[in-house]
N, C-alpha and C positions, 0 to 999 in steps of 0.2 A: 504493500499500499504506499501511502505517502506519509508514514509516521515521522514525527519529530521535526517537520520543516517549518512549522508555524512558530509561535512565540516561545515555545519551550518544549522540553523533552516529555512533557505530559500531554501534548496535543497530538491527536491522531486523525487521520482521514482514511476512510476505507470505502471503496467503490465496489459493492458486492456484485453489480452487474458485470463489471470488468472481469472479475475473477470467477464467475459462476455462469458463463454463457452456456455451458453444456448441461447445467442442471439448475433446478429451482431451489432457491434458499428459502426455507420456511421459518427459521428462527435466527435471532441474533442474541448472543449471550455476552454479558460483561462480567469478567472475573478479576478479582484482586488477590494477590498472594503475598503474604509477608512472612518470610521464614526466619526473620531475625529473632534470635533468642535473647529476651530481655527479662531478667530476674527469673529464669526458668520457665518462662511462658512464651510461646510462639504466636499468640494470637493478639499481638498489639497493634496490628495494622488498622488503619482508618482510611477509608476511601469515600470520595464523593464523585459521582458521575453527574455532570451538568452540562447545560448547553448542548444537548443532544438533538440533532435534527436528522431525520431520515427522509431523504428526497429520492423519489423514484424517477422523476424527470425534471430537468431544469429548462426554463425558458428565460430568455433575457429581456429585461425591461428597458435595456439601453440599445438594443440591436438597431433600432431605426433612428437613434440619436447621433448627432455629431458630438464625439467625445474629444474634447481638446482642453488641455490644461498645461500649466507651466510649473515646473518644479525646480527649486534651486539645487536640491539634492535628490536625485532620482533613485530612491531606495524602494524596496517592496512595501514597507510600511507607509511611505509618503504616497506611493502610487495608489495603494488601497484606500487611503484616507481621501485622495482626490476623487476616486470613483465613488466613495461614500457620499462626498458633498454633491457630485453630479446626480446620484441616485435620489438624494434628498430634494434636489431641485426639479426632478422629473416626475410628472403626474403618473406615468405609467409604472413607476416604481413605489407607488403609495404603500403597498403591502409587503414590500421587500426591504430588508435592512442590512443584509450581509454582503459586502462588496466581493469577498472571496467567492461565494457562491455565484455572484453575478459574473465574475470573470471566468469561473468554471464553464458557465453557459456560453459566454462570448468567445472564448478560446477553444470550445468543444473539448475540454480537458477531461481526462479519465482519472487523474490523480492530482493532488495538490502541487506536486513538483512541476507538473506541466504548466500550471498557472505561473509559478515563480520563474520558470524558464522563459515563458512569453513576456513577462514583465521585463526580465533581463534584456531580451531582444529589443523591446520597444525602447527602453532607456539607453541601451548601447547605440541603437540607430539614431536616437535623438542627439546624442552626444557627438556622434560622427558628423552629422549634418551641421551642427551648431559650430563645429571646429573650422569650417570653411565659409568665409563670407560670401563666396560665389552663390551659395544656395539661397542666401537672402534676396539676391537680385533676380532670381528666377532664371539664370543662364544655364544652370546645370540641374540635373534631377537624378533620381535613383530609379532604376528598374527593380520593382519589388520582387518580381519572379526570380531574377538572377542575382539580386542584391549587388548589382554593379552600377557604376556611374554611367550615365548616358549623356 
């Protein structure tokens, strides 16, 4: 899956459709195991499962929108925050609040790392173009299919 790539080592993302195309998944189970021995007792573990969302299909509320924003530092967190602001300003996103899920849909991602890889491509491409003043004058462009200068 795409475990551990979000804000900490306790964050996980799992796409059951991606891993179970040949069979139907009927159950999902969350298990916590704490084998630490503290004062002769092994049952000292405490776990909380929260912010769990099971999504069977995603649709983008920004697919028909022009998404444009400027970032001083194009990090994944800043990118997600900018998408969040765009979602809050878009009527079609009224019932949606998670920019990561929005980008899952926009990028047709199957795991969280796909989203972060696409954010990296967008940020890298933006930095490449901003490094040359000729792009501002409209004299040169980039062929998106080949990622080469035209």
